[in-house]
C-alpha positions in Angstrom: -71.3 -204.8 13.4 -73.8 -203.5 16.0 -73.1 -200.3 17.8 -75.2 -198.1 20.1 -73.8 -194.8 21.1 -75.4 -192.8 23.9 -78.8 -194.2 23.2 -81.9 -193.4 25.2 -85.4 -194.3 24.2 -88.9 -193.5 25.5 -92.0 -195.3 24.2 -95.0 -193.2 23.2 -96.9 -192.0 26.3 -94.0 -193.4 28.4 -93.4 -191.5 31.6 -89.6 -192.2 31.6 -87.1 -193.7 29.2 -87.2 -197.5 28.8 -83.4 -197.4 28.2 -81.0 -194.6 28.8 -77.3 -193.8 28.1 -76.7 -197.1 26.4 -73.2 -197.7 24.8 -72.9 -201.1 23.4 -70.8 -202.9 20.7 -71.2 -206.3 19.2 -68.4 -207.1 16.9 -68.4 -209.5 13.9 -67.6 -213.0 15.3 -68.7 -212.0 18.8 -71.5 -213.3 21.1 -72.9 -210.9 23.6 -75.3 -212.1 26.3 -77.7 -209.5 27.7 -79.5 -210.4 31.0 -81.3 -208.8 33.9 -84.5 -208.9 35.8 -87.8 -208.7 34.0 -88.6 -205.2 32.7 -85.0 -204.1 32.8 -84.9 -203.1 29.2 -83.6 -206.2 27.3 -86.6 -206.3 24.9 -86.2 -202.6 24.1 -82.5 -203.1 23.3 -83.5 -205.8 20.8 -86.1 -203.5 19.2 -83.5 -200.7 18.9 -81.1 -203.0 17.1 -83.6 -204.5 14.7 -85.2 -201.1 14.0 -88.7 -201.7 15.5 -87.9 -198.9 17.9 -88.6 -196.2 16.8 -89.6 -197.2 13.2 -92.6 -199.3 14.3 -93.2 -198.4 18.0 -92.5 -194.7 17.3 -91.5 -192.9 20.5 -88.5 -190.7 21.2 -84.9 -191.8 20.4 -81.7 -189.9 21.2 -78.2 -191.1 20.3 -77.3 -193.4 17.4 -77.7 -197.0 16.4 -75.3 -198.3 13.8 -75.7 -201.6 11.9 -72.7 -202.5 9.7 -71.3 -199.0 10.2 -74.4 -197.3 8.9 -76.9 -195.3 10.9 -80.2 -197.3 11.2 -82.2 -194.1 11.4 -81.6 -193.7 7.6 -82.9 -197.2 6.9 -86.3 -198.9 6.8 -87.2 -201.9 9.0 -87.0 -204.0 5.8 -83.5 -202.8 5.0 -82.4 -203.4 8.6 -83.9 -206.9 8.6 -81.8 -207.9 5.6 -78.8 -207.4 7.8 -80.1 -208.5 11.2 -82.2 -211.6 11.7 -84.4 -211.7 14.8 -86.1 -214.5 16.7 -88.7 -213.2 19.1 -89.6 -214.7 22.4 -92.9 -215.9 21.0 -92.0 -217.2 17.5 -95.6 -217.6 16.6 -95.9 -213.8 16.4 -93.5 -213.7 13.5 -95.1 -216.5 11.5 -96.6 -215.5 8.2 -97.4 -218.9 6.5 -99.6 -221.8 7.6 -97.1 -224.7 7.2 -93.5 -225.1 8.2 -91.9 -225.3 4.7 -93.8 -222.2 3.5 -92.8 -220.3 6.7 -89.2 -221.1 6.3 -89.3 -220.1 2.6 -91.3 -216.9 3.1 -88.4 -214.4 3.8 -86.2 -216.0 1.1 -89.0 -215.7 -1.5 -89.5 -212.1 -0.4 -85.8 -211.4 -1.0 -85.9 -212.9 -4.5 -83.9 -216.1 -4.2 -84.5 -218.7 -6.9 -86.7 -221.7 -6.1 -84.0 -224.3 -6.0 -81.7 -222.1 -3.9 -84.6 -221.5 -1.4 -85.2 -225.3 -1.1 -81.6 -226.0 -0.5 -81.3 -223.3 2.1 -84.4 -224.2 4.1 -83.8 -228.0 4.1 -80.2 -227.5 5.1 -81.4 -225.3 8.0 -84.2 -227.8 8.9 -81.7 -230.6 9.0 -79.5 -228.6 11.4 -82.4 -228.1 13.8 -83.9 -231.6 13.4 -87.3 -230.5 11.9 -87.2 -232.2 8.5 -90.0 -234.5 9.6 -92.4 -231.6 10.3 -91.8 -229.6 7.2 -95.4 -230.2 5.9 -97.0 -229.7 9.3 -99.2 -226.8 10.2 -97.3 -224.3 12.3 -100.3 -224.1 14.7 -100.2 -227.8 15.5 -96.6 -227.7 16.6 -95.4 -227.8 20.2 -94.0 -224.6 21.5 -90.5 -226.1 21.4 -91.0 -227.1 17.7 -92.2 -223.6 16.9 -89.0 -222.3 18.5 -87.0 -224.5 16.3 -88.9 -223.4 13.2 -88.3 -219.8 14.1 -84.6 -220.5 14.6 -84.4 -222.4 11.3 -86.1 -219.6 9.4 -83.6 -217.0 10.8 -80.5 -219.1 10.2 -81.6 -220.0 6.6 -81.3 -216.3 5.7 -77.6 -216.1 6.5 -77.8 -212.7 8.1 -74.7 -210.8 9.1 -76.0 -210.4 12.6 -78.5 -212.4 14.7 -80.7 -211.4 17.6 -82.2 -214.1 19.8 -84.8 -213.3 22.5 -85.1 -216.1 25.0 -84.1 -218.6 22.4 -84.0 -221.6 24.8 -87.3 -220.8 26.6 -89.1 -223.9 25.1 -86.2 -226.1 24.0 -85.2 -229.3 25.8 -81.7 -229.4 27.1 -80.4 -231.5 24.2 -81.8 -229.0 21.7 -80.3 -226.2 23.8 -76.9 -227.8 23.6 -77.2 -228.1 19.8 -78.1 -224.5 19.6 -75.0 -223.5 21.6 -72.9 -225.5 19.1 -74.6 -223.8 16.2 -73.8 -220.4 17.7 -70.2 -221.3 17.9 -70.2 -222.1 14.2 -71.8 -218.7 13.5 -69.3 -217.0 15.7 -66.4 -218.6 13.9 -67.9 -217.6 10.5 -67.9 -213.9 11.6 -71.6 -213.5 12.5 -72.4 -211.0 15.3 -74.8 -212.6 17.8 -76.8 -210.7 20.5 -78.7 -212.8 22.9 -81.2 -211.7 25.5 -81.9 -214.5 28.0 -82.6 -215.3 31.6 -81.2 -218.8 31.3 -77.4 -218.4 31.6 -75.8 -221.8 32.0 -75.9 -222.8 28.4 -73.7 -219.9 27.2 -70.9 -220.7 29.6 -67.7 -220.9 27.6 -69.5 -219.5 24.5 -70.5 -215.9 25.3 -67.6 -213.4 24.8 -69.2 -210.8 26.9 -72.2 -210.2 29.2 -74.1 -207.1 30.0 -76.5 -206.9 32.9 -79.4 -204.4 32.6 -81.1 -202.8 35.5 -83.9 -200.3 35.2 -83.0 -199.4 31.6 -79.3 -198.9 32.2 -76.2 -201.2 31.8 -75.3 -202.0 35.4 -72.5 -204.4 34.6 -70.4 -205.3 31.5 -67.7 -208.0 31.6 -66.8 -211.6 31.1 -69.2 -214.5 31.7 -67.1 -215.7 34.6 -68.3 -212.7 36.6 -71.7 -214.3 36.9 -70.2 -216.8 39.2 -70.1 -214.0 41.8 -73.2 -214.8 43.8 -73.5 -211.2 44.9 -73.9 -210.0 41.3 -76.6 -212.5 40.6 -78.5 -211.9 43.8 -78.3 -208.1 43.4 -79.8 -208.2 40.0 -82.2 -211.1 40.4 -80.3 -213.3 37.9 -80.4 -217.1 37.4 -77.5 -219.4 38.2 -74.7 -219.6 35.6 -74.2 -223.3 36.6 -77.1 -225.8 36.6 -77.1 -229.5 37.2 -79.1 -231.9 35.0 -81.1 -234.0 37.5 -83.6 -235.6 35.1 -82.0 -239.1 35.3 -81.5 -238.9 39.1 -85.0 -238.0 40.1 -87.0 -241.0 41.4 -89.9 -242.4 39.4 -93.4 -241.7 40.6 -94.5 -243.9 43.4 -97.9 -243.8 45.2 -98.1 -243.9 49.0 -101.1 -245.9 50.4 -103.8 -243.5 51.4 -102.1 -240.4 50.0 -104.0 -238.2 47.4 -103.2 -239.0 43.8 -104.2 -238.8 40.2 -104.0 -242.0 38.1 -104.7 -243.1 34.6 -105.2 -246.6 33.2 -105.0 -247.9 29.6 -104.9 -244.5 27.9 -104.7 -244.4 24.2 -104.8 -241.3 21.9 -104.3 -240.5 18.2 -104.6 -237.3 16.3 -107.1 -237.1 13.4 -104.2 -237.5 11.1 -103.7 -241.0 12.4 -100.5 -240.2 14.3 -100.5 -242.4 17.5 -99.3 -240.5 20.6 -100.2 -242.8 23.4 -101.0 -246.5 23.2 -102.5 -248.2 26.3 -100.3 -246.2 28.9 -100.9 -246.1 32.6 -99.4 -243.8 35.2 -99.7 -242.3 38.6 -99.2 -238.7 39.8 -98.9 -238.6 43.6 -99.4 -235.5 45.7 -96.4 -233.2 45.5 -94.5 -231.8 42.5 -93.8 -234.2 39.7 -91.7 -233.3 36.6 -93.1 -234.5 33.3 -90.0 -234.9 31.2 -89.3 -235.8 27.6 -87.9 -234.2 24.4 -89.7 -231.6 22.3 -92.7 -233.0 20.5 -93.1 -236.3 22.3 -96.6 -235.5 23.7 -96.1 -233.7 27.0 -98.6 -230.9 26.2 -101.0 -233.5 24.7 -100.9 -235.4 27.9 -101.8 -232.2 29.8 -104.8 -231.6 27.5 -106.0 -235.2 28.1 -105.7 -234.9 31.9 -107.8 -231.7 31.9 -110.4 -232.9 29.4 -109.5 -230.3 26.8 -108.8 -233.2 24.4 -110.7 -236.5 24.6 -108.8 -239.8 24.8 -109.6 -242.7 22.4 -109.8 -245.0 25.4 -108.7 -245.3 29.0 -109.8 -244.4 32.5 -108.8 -241.6 35.0 -109.0 -241.7 38.8 -108.7 -239.2 41.6 -107.8 -240.7 44.9 -108.9 -244.1 43.6 -112.3 -242.9 42.3 -113.0 -243.0 38.6 -114.0 -239.8 36.9 -115.9 -239.6 33.6 -114.5 -238.1 30.5 -117.3 -235.5 30.2 -116.5 -234.1 33.7 -112.8 -235.0 33.6 -111.1 -233.2 36.4 -113.4 -230.4 37.2 -110.9 -229.8 39.9 -108.0 -229.4 37.5 -106.2 -226.2 36.5 -103.9 -225.8 33.5 -101.3 -223.1 32.8 -100.5 -223.0 29.1 -97.2 -222.1 27.6 -98.7 -219.1 25.8 -100.2 -217.0 28.5 -102.1 -214.9 25.9 -104.4 -217.8 25.3 -105.7 -217.6 28.8 -106.2 -213.9 29.4 -109.6 -212.3 28.6 -110.6 -209.7 31.1 -110.0 -205.9 31.2 -107.7 -205.9 34.2 -105.3 -208.3 36.0 -107.5 -208.2 39.1 -110.6 -209.2 37.1 -108.7 -212.2 35.7 -108.1 -213.5 39.2 -111.5 -212.6 40.6 -113.2 -214.4 37.7 -111.3 -217.6 38.5 -112.2 -217.2 42.2 -115.9 -216.9 41.4 -115.6 -220.0 39.2 -114.1 -222.0 42.0 -117.4 -221.7 43.9 -115.6 -221.5 47.2 -116.3 -217.8 47.9 -119.7 -216.4 48.7 -119.2 -212.7 48.9 -117.6 -210.0 46.7 -115.5 -208.9 49.6 -114.0 -212.4 50.2 -113.3 -212.6 46.5 -111.6 -209.2 46.4 -109.5 -210.0 49.4 -108.4 -213.4 48.1 -107.6 -211.8 44.7 -105.4 -209.2 46.4 -103.6 -211.9 48.3 -102.8 -213.9 45.2 -101.7 -210.8 43.2 -99.3 -210.0 46.1 -98.1 -213.6 46.2 -96.9 -213.3 42.6 -95.7 -209.6 42.9 -98.5 -208.3 40.7 -100.3 -206.1 43.2 -99.1 -202.9 41.6 -100.4 -204.1 38.2 -104.0 -205.0 39.5 -105.6 -202.3 37.4 -103.5 -202.9 34.2 -105.0 -204.5 31.1 -103.5 -208.1 30.9 -102.3 -207.6 27.3 -100.3 -204.5 28.4 -98.1 -206.7 30.8 -94.7 -208.1 30.0 -94.4 -211.7 29.1 -93.1 -212.6 32.6 -95.9 -210.7 34.2 -98.5 -212.5 32.1 -97.0 -215.8 33.1 -97.3 -215.0 36.8 -100.9 -213.8 36.3 -102.1 -217.0 34.7 -100.4 -219.0 37.5 -102.2 -216.8 40.0 -105.5 -217.6 38.2 -104.7 -221.3 38.4 -104.2 -221.0 42.1 -107.5 -219.2 42.4 -109.3 -222.3 41.1 -108.2 -224.3 44.2 -107.4 -227.3 42.0 -106.8 -230.9 43.1 -104.3 -231.2 40.2 -102.4 -228.3 38.8 -100.6 -228.7 35.5 -98.1 -226.1 34.4 -96.6 -226.1 30.9 -93.2 -224.4 31.0 -94.3 -221.9 33.7 -90.8 -220.2 34.0 -89.9 -219.7 30.4 -88.9 -216.0 30.2 -88.8 -215.5 34.0 -85.8 -214.1 35.8 -84.2 -215.7 38.9 -86.1 -213.8 41.5 -89.5 -214.6 39.9 -88.5 -218.2 39.3 -87.8 -218.6 43.1 -91.2 -216.9 43.8 -93.0 -219.4 41.6 -91.0 -222.3 43.2 -92.0 -221.2 46.7 -95.7 -220.9 45.8 -95.7 -224.4 44.2 -94.0 -225.9 47.2 -96.7 -224.4 49.5 -99.5 -225.7 47.2 -98.0 -229.2 47.1 -97.7 -229.2 50.9 -101.5 -228.9 50.9 -101.9 -232.2 49.2 -102.3 -230.9 45.6 -100.8 -233.0 42.8 -98.6 -230.6 40.7 -97.5 -231.8 37.3 -94.7 -229.7 36.0 -94.0 -229.9 32.3 -90.6 -228.2 32.0 -87.2 -228.2 30.4 -86.0 -225.8 33.0 -83.3 -227.7 34.8 -82.9 -225.0 37.4 -86.6 -225.1 38.4 -86.6 -228.9 38.3 -83.7 -229.0 40.7 -85.5 -226.6 43.1 -88.9 -228.2 43.4 -89.1 -231.7 41.8 -88.3 -234.9 43.7 -90.0 -237.3 41.3 -90.5 -237.6 37.6 -93.0 -239.0 35.1 -91.0 -239.8 31.9 -92.3 -240.0 28.4 -90.1 -242.1 26.1 -88.9 -240.6 22.8 -91.6 -242.6 20.8 -94.3 -241.5 23.2 -94.8 -244.9 24.9 -96.2 -246.7 21.8 -94.4 -249.9 22.7 -94.9 -249.6 26.5 -97.7 -250.1 28.9 -96.2 -247.7 31.5 -94.9 -244.2 31.1 -93.1 -244.1 34.5 -89.8 -245.8 35.1 -88.6 -245.6 31.4 -85.6 -243.5 30.7 -85.1 -244.4 27.1 -86.1 -240.9 26.0 -82.6 -239.9 26.9 
């Protein structure tokens, strides 16, 4: 169904090929997993298959890309998209409509399907992905995990002959990830060709027919999934583990130690303007160290992060740092928040300026030299020193993530909240982030980690703050309740 023959491609103004000498086949009814370190060429492969390279990005292409036996060079992007459905790493970038139902119907309307057929297709897909209750919601008020599900539902509703998924589990909880894996098996059995680019590997064990490992634009390894169990292969290419334990229910609940630094909340309630109640009189403690905030997609994890940093105001409740109450208007001036979408936090002309600005705002550095030296150290800590002069929007998704984390460290916070900080990160960079977080936590900082990344959780989290499935409406405490599972 998908075939690349001796393909090399160079972006406009690129100094060297992004991919070179690629020979790849994805047969009908086959699932192929593509992995490798950040910047290895996975995204370019996706763009070659769906026609964005070179039809949209231009550049220089040699070799041939065939879709359904036909050379894609002779087709428009629109013609290719009728055969190949793509879910991008950031699904928001491919949204055209304002609400979920309209978004899922958009492509089908464009293709000329009848109204009743469109409704049947999109609601069948919505049911499969568990999003029927948000069909009338604004796409911009969804959690990142919900956006991912909407993007998946939109692609699947079109019944393409081939599907490309770019980091499809980056924002999905483990249960939704398992459901996606089962859905892919159904597609495979129905003869759909599936190409997946992902850093997370464990969820495709027993499902992927073949893996390819990219390294500096070339296919470094091609074989069976079982080959990933070779530790040398994963270590050599900076890959994640193919086997991951689920430790969510074995992590201890948050417990404060007398005299230890902490962040606490008492009697917190919050509702959205629509009237939807998210939290009702909840109380919790976040001790120093690294705490995992766990719960399914859409239960209020990101909302809680916004309340803790004052970005969103509570209806009622009190917050404390080390036992001292802090007012809502100055809530956690010592807090730093890393959002799921790094683009929302990058504003300067260079990566170095992003970090330097945050160091200035921390108020802890008096001279430009001290700021410059500290910024250089943080960029090196997150392996960004060679990118210091680059415009932030020219960086890869993983590089942007590491940059906003470096900016958060620059603020010298008392509490650091990270929302899915390792989505889209390879194994080596995940370990780099884990090491930096452990160092910060050792300095008495309260780190709240909002994540579905079981591998990261296992590496750094010894305790958990659990949000129940119904967001704690019937409970006075968040911690200690495992009913969300």
